[in-house]
C-alpha positions as CSV (number, residue, x, y, z in Angstrom):
1,X,110.5,56.8,57.1
2,X,109.2,53.3,56.1
3,X,105.5,52.6,55.9
4,X,103.8,49.1,55.9
5,X,100.2,48.6,54.9
6,X,98.1,46.1,56.6
7,X,95.2,44.0,55.3
8,X,92.9,45.7,57.7
9,X,93.5,49.2,56.2
10,X,95.9,50.2,59.0
11,X,99.5,51.3,58.6
12,X,102.6,51.1,60.5
13,X,105.2,53.8,59.9
14,X,108.8,53.9,61.4
15,X,109.8,57.4,62.6
16,X,113.3,57.7,63.8
17,X,113.6,55.2,66.8
18,X,109.9,54.4,67.4
19,X,106.9,53.1,65.3
20,X,103.4,54.9,64.7
21,X,100.5,52.6,63.8
22,X,97.4,54.2,62.4
23,X,93.8,53.2,61.7
24,X,90.3,54.6,61.8
25,X,87.7,53.6,64.3
26,X,84.7,55.3,66.1
27,X,84.8,57.9,63.3
28,X,88.2,59.2,64.5
29,X,91.7,58.8,63.4
30,X,93.6,56.5,65.8
31,X,97.2,56.3,66.5
32,X,99.5,53.8,68.6
33,X,103.0,54.9,69.3
34,X,105.4,52.2,70.3
35,X,108.9,52.9,71.4
36,X,110.6,49.8,70.3
37,X,113.0,49.0,67.5
38,X,111.2,45.6,66.8
39,X,108.8,45.9,63.8
40,X,107.1,42.7,64.7
41,X,106.3,43.9,68.3
42,X,105.0,47.1,66.8
43,X,102.7,45.3,64.5
44,X,101.4,43.0,67.3
45,X,100.7,46.1,69.4
46,X,98.9,47.9,66.7
47,X,96.7,44.8,66.0
48,X,95.7,44.7,69.7
49,X,94.7,48.3,69.7
50,X,92.8,48.0,66.4
51,X,91.0,44.9,67.6
52,X,89.9,46.4,70.8
53,X,88.8,49.7,69.3
54,X,86.7,48.1,66.6
55,X,85.2,45.7,69.2
56,X,84.0,48.4,71.3
57,X,82.7,50.4,68.3
58,X,80.8,47.4,67.3
59,X,79.2,46.9,70.6
60,X,78.4,50.4,71.8
61,X,78.0,52.4,68.6
62,X,74.5,54.0,68.6
63,X,74.5,53.8,64.7
64,X,74.5,50.0,64.6
65,X,71.4,47.7,64.5
66,X,73.2,44.5,65.9
67,X,74.4,45.6,69.4
68,X,73.3,45.9,72.9
69,X,72.6,49.7,72.4
70,X,70.3,49.2,69.6
71,X,68.4,46.5,71.8
72,X,68.1,49.0,74.5
73,X,67.0,51.9,72.4
74,X,64.4,49.9,70.6
75,X,63.0,48.0,73.6
76,X,59.8,50.0,73.6
77,X,59.6,50.1,77.3
78,X,60.6,46.5,78.0
79,X,63.3,45.5,80.4
80,X,66.6,44.5,78.7
81,X,69.1,42.2,80.5
82,X,72.8,43.4,79.8
83,X,76.2,41.8,80.2
84,X,78.9,42.6,82.7
85,X,80.8,45.1,80.6
86,X,77.8,47.1,79.5
87,X,76.7,47.1,83.2
88,X,80.1,48.6,84.3
89,X,79.4,51.6,81.7
90,X,75.8,52.1,83.0
91,X,77.0,52.1,86.6
92,X,79.7,54.6,85.6
93,X,77.2,56.7,83.8
94,X,74.9,56.6,86.8
95,X,77.5,57.8,89.1
96,X,78.4,60.8,86.6
97,X,74.7,61.7,86.5
98,X,74.4,61.8,90.3
99,X,77.7,63.6,90.9
100,X,76.8,66.3,88.2
101,X,73.3,66.9,89.5
102,X,71.9,65.7,86.1
103,X,74.2,67.6,83.8
104,X,76.0,64.5,82.6
105,X,73.1,62.3,81.1
106,X,73.6,59.5,78.6
107,X,70.0,59.7,77.7
108,X,70.5,63.3,76.3
109,X,72.1,61.9,73.1
110,X,68.5,61.9,71.5
111,X,69.0,65.7,71.2
112,X,71.4,64.9,68.3
113,X,68.1,64.6,66.3
114,X,67.7,68.3,66.6
115,X,71.5,69.5,66.3
116,X,74.0,69.1,63.6
117,X,77.5,70.5,64.7
118,X,79.0,71.0,61.3
119,X,80.1,74.7,61.7
120,X,77.2,76.2,59.8
121,X,75.1,79.1,61.0
122,X,71.8,77.5,62.0
123,X,69.7,76.4,65.0
124,X,66.8,74.1,65.4
125,X,63.4,75.2,66.0
126,X,62.7,75.5,69.8
127,X,59.8,73.3,69.7
128,X,61.7,70.4,68.2
129,X,64.2,70.8,71.2
130,X,61.4,71.0,73.7
131,X,59.8,67.8,72.3
132,X,63.0,66.0,72.5
133,X,63.6,67.1,76.0
134,X,60.6,64.9,77.0
135,X,62.7,61.9,76.1
136,X,65.7,63.0,78.4
137,X,66.4,62.1,81.9
138,X,68.3,59.3,83.5
139,X,66.1,59.6,86.7
140,X,63.2,58.2,84.5
141,X,65.3,55.0,83.8
142,X,65.1,51.8,86.0
143,X,68.6,50.3,86.4
144,X,69.2,47.4,89.0
145,X,72.7,46.6,87.9
146,X,71.4,43.8,85.6
147,X,68.2,44.9,83.8
148,X,67.6,48.3,82.1
149,X,64.2,49.7,81.5
150,X,63.4,53.0,79.8
151,X,60.0,54.6,78.9
152,X,59.3,54.1,75.1
153,X,61.0,56.8,73.0
154,X,64.1,57.3,75.2
155,X,67.7,56.2,74.2
156,X,71.0,55.8,75.7
157,X,74.2,57.1,74.1
158,X,77.7,56.1,75.1
159,X,79.3,58.7,73.0
160,X,80.5,60.7,76.0
161,X,82.5,58.0,77.4
162,X,83.0,55.4,74.9
163,X,86.2,56.7,73.2
164,X,88.0,57.2,76.3
165,X,86.9,53.8,77.5
166,X,88.3,52.3,74.3
167,X,91.6,54.1,74.9
168,X,92.0,52.5,78.4
169,X,90.9,49.2,77.1
170,X,93.4,49.3,74.2
171,X,96.3,50.3,76.5
172,X,95.4,47.5,78.8
173,X,95.7,45.0,76.1
174,X,99.0,46.3,75.0
175,X,100.5,46.4,78.5
176,X,99.7,42.7,78.9
177,X,101.9,41.9,75.8
178,X,104.7,44.4,75.9
179,X,107.0,46.1,78.1
180,X,107.9,48.9,75.6
181,X,106.7,52.4,76.3
182,X,103.6,53.2,74.3
183,X,100.9,56.0,73.8
184,X,97.5,55.4,72.6
185,X,95.7,58.3,70.8
186,X,92.1,57.9,69.6
187,X,90.9,61.2,68.0
188,X,92.9,63.3,70.8
189,X,92.0,61.1,73.7
190,X,95.3,59.8,75.0
191,X,97.0,57.3,77.5
192,X,100.7,56.9,78.0
193,X,102.2,54.0,79.6
194,X,105.1,55.7,80.8
195,X,108.1,57.9,79.7
196,X,110.0,56.8,76.5
197,X,113.3,55.2,76.5
198,X,115.8,57.4,78.3
199,X,113.1,59.1,80.4
200,X,111.8,61.2,77.7
201,X,108.2,62.3,77.8
202,X,105.7,62.1,75.0
203,X,105.0,65.4,73.3
204,X,101.3,66.1,72.9
205,X,99.9,69.1,71.0
206,X,96.3,70.3,71.7
207,X,94.4,72.0,68.7
208,X,93.8,75.7,68.7
209,X,90.2,76.2,68.2
210,X,90.8,79.4,66.1
211,X,93.2,77.4,63.7
212,X,92.0,73.8,63.8
213,X,94.7,71.5,62.4
214,X,97.1,74.3,61.7
215,X,98.2,75.5,65.1
216,X,98.4,74.2,68.8
217,X,97.2,75.9,71.9
218,X,99.9,74.3,74.1
219,X,102.3,71.5,73.9
220,X,102.1,68.9,76.9
221,X,104.8,66.6,77.9
222,X,103.1,63.6,79.0
223,X,104.9,60.7,80.7
224,X,102.1,58.5,82.2
225,X,98.4,58.6,82.5
226,X,95.4,59.8,80.6
227,X,94.7,63.1,78.8
228,X,91.5,64.3,77.2
229,X,90.3,67.6,75.7
230,X,87.0,68.9,75.4
231,X,86.0,72.0,73.4
232,X,84.7,73.5,70.1
233,X,87.7,73.1,67.9
234,X,86.0,70.7,65.4
235,X,82.4,70.2,66.3
236,X,80.4,73.4,66.7
237,X,77.4,75.4,65.2
238,X,76.9,79.2,64.9
239,X,73.8,80.5,66.6
240,X,72.8,84.2,66.3
241,X,76.4,84.9,65.1
242,X,78.0,83.1,68.1
243,X,80.1,80.0,67.9
244,X,78.6,77.2,70.1
245,X,80.2,74.0,71.0
246,X,78.7,70.5,70.7
247,X,78.2,69.8,74.2
248,X,74.5,70.3,75.1
249,X,73.0,71.1,78.5
250,X,70.6,68.1,79.0
251,X,68.3,70.4,81.0
252,X,67.7,73.0,78.3
253,X,68.6,71.0,75.2
254,X,70.8,73.8,74.0
255,X,74.5,74.2,73.8
256,X,76.3,75.0,77.3
257,X,76.3,78.8,78.0
258,X,79.8,80.5,78.3
259,X,82.1,77.5,78.4
260,X,85.9,77.8,77.7
261,X,87.0,77.2,74.2
262,X,89.0,74.2,75.3
263,X,89.6,72.1,78.3
264,X,92.4,69.7,78.7
265,X,92.7,67.4,81.7
266,X,95.4,64.8,82.8
267,X,94.4,62.1,85.1
268,X,95.2,58.6,85.9
269,X,93.1,57.2,83.0
270,X,91.7,58.5,79.9
271,X,88.1,57.8,81.0
272,X,88.7,59.8,84.0
273,X,90.4,62.6,82.0
274,X,87.6,62.7,79.5
275,X,84.8,62.7,82.1
276,X,86.2,65.5,84.2
277,X,86.9,67.6,81.0
278,X,83.3,67.1,80.0
279,X,81.9,67.8,83.5
280,X,84.0,71.0,83.6
281,X,82.7,72.2,80.3
282,X,79.2,71.5,81.5
283,X,80.0,74.1,84.3
284,X,80.4,76.9,81.7
285,X,82.2,79.8,83.2
286,X,82.9,77.9,86.4
287,X,84.9,75.2,84.6
288,X,88.1,76.2,86.3
289,X,86.8,76.3,89.8
290,X,85.3,72.9,89.2
291,X,88.6,71.4,88.2
292,X,90.5,73.0,91.0
293,X,88.2,71.3,93.5
294,X,89.0,68.0,91.8
295,X,92.7,68.4,92.4
296,X,93.6,67.3,88.9
297,X,96.2,69.0,86.4
298,X,94.4,70.9,83.6
299,X,94.7,73.6,81.2
300,X,91.9,76.1,80.0
301,X,91.6,78.4,77.1
């Protein structure tokens, strides 16, 4: 196994007959697997993926003060014009809100001011959650496809779709420049361009929430398309002795009641897979029924 470090901090490792490129973005470990024997090609593809991931992080991270999300969240009730890419994500979020009857709401990120999902046994004061709920609700946003206006104090947060969007964008950039099979993996959100040489699928392991990082719930053979998992393997809190995942119900401000431990969805894109897994999680005990109605491949634990 040969490892090559790059100036950006990324690394490229050769494992048998393919390359794995690694870097960190969006607070997640990121990988690109390229099924080629050409190290120059692998290096170029790693660079494409890293560039796109960091671009999207810079543009849409809620933690920065120099991007469109910050402009929107600090507009104090003023209308904010947005570019075409941001408009595309806002349109997508609006559709998700309507189709989920308000359960998928990009304005609910403000609730993070009450919750810290670090595995500890604690819950916020109910009065704090109630106060924050007054700042949640996409229905209170005015969006005409070009200008976005929110009441003062409200915020948007693309965290529920940003990483999956970045996976698809990175995959698109790689596909324009290489015909070699590849797999993009940003923190467990994946896209595979097709089977490996010889028709072999990519082997993907999904974390077991009971043994995070030490065991897998299941191994999936992925040939083409997106895959995403939603669950409480890594981000959770304990409330009254009960483990609760990090997905919040935007109507109550509290973690979703009675969800599965993990939901993995396979779809045509990573964004679709991630959205459906999140929407299913928001259904709580009805997650399986919801996904059956969507006609997608999935696994639930």
